[in-house]
Residue, then its C-alpha position, 0 to 999 in steps of 0.5 A: x487482513x493480516x493474513x492478506x498482507x502476509x500472503x497466508x489466505x486459504x492456509x497457504x504458508x510462505x516463507x519469512x523472506x516472502x512474507x517481509x516482501x509482502x508486508x514491505x509492499x503493503x506498507x509501502x503501496x499504502x504510503x503511495x496511496x495516501x500521498x497520491x490521495x493528498x494530491x489527487x483530492x486537491x488537484x480533482x476536488x470534484x472528480x473523485x473518479x479521476x483521484x481514483x484513477x490517478x491512485x491506481x495508475x501511480x501504484x501501477x507505476x511505482x510497482x512497475x518501477x519496483x519490478x525494473x529496479x529488482x530485476x536489474x539488482x537481481x541480474x547483477x547480484x547473479x551475474x546473469x540476465x534474468x529469465x522472463x519466469x524470474x522477472x515475472x516471479x519478481x513482478x508477483x513478489x511485489x504485487x502487494x504495492x498494487x494490492x494495497x490500493x484496491x481497497x482505497x480505490x474501490x471506495x473512491x468509485x463507491x463515492x463516485x457512483x453515489x453510494x455516499x459523498x466524495x468527500x466521505x469516500x476520500x476519508x474512508x479511503x484515507x482510513x482504510x490506509x491507516x487500518x493497513x498500516x496498523x494491521x502491517x505493524x501488527x503483522x511484523x509484531x506478530x511474525x517477529x514476536x514482539x512483545x506488547x510494548x514492541x507491538x505498541x511501538x511499531x503499530x504506532x510508527x506505522x500509523x504515525x506515518x499515515x496521520x502525518x500524511x492526513x495531517x498533510x492533506x488537511x494542511x493542503x486542503x485548506x491552502 
């Protein structure tokens, strides 16, 4: 999972800057997914297919917003309009935002088709998000060569963000 987050699957090496972009996208995308799960599970308590669609579309919209904003920023930074190829490269660089939604959406779909209950699917999607946040912390610690204490701190911080969202889901779900 860490190699997928950092973009090193299949032995492919990427630069530190790209690793950072991918890691940031996965963490950001996962937070968007978890926050959308809270709203979606509340709004569509008996429509997990709607929740899956909402999570997917929300991450796509946030990805598009990042591509647009980064394209404008790069254009200003370079003092010239970007080519179509450069915009496509930004879209590819930011794709980890959408990739962060893949596993949670698949889990929601599996709940929709009856592999397990819809409630279980939502909780599994949350668990998958927490795993990604934890793995993101490990990836950061490994890349920046943090020691054991630093690794525990960054993993704890990442997972705490997810746990706050889980707590919010529990609070919203009971009111």
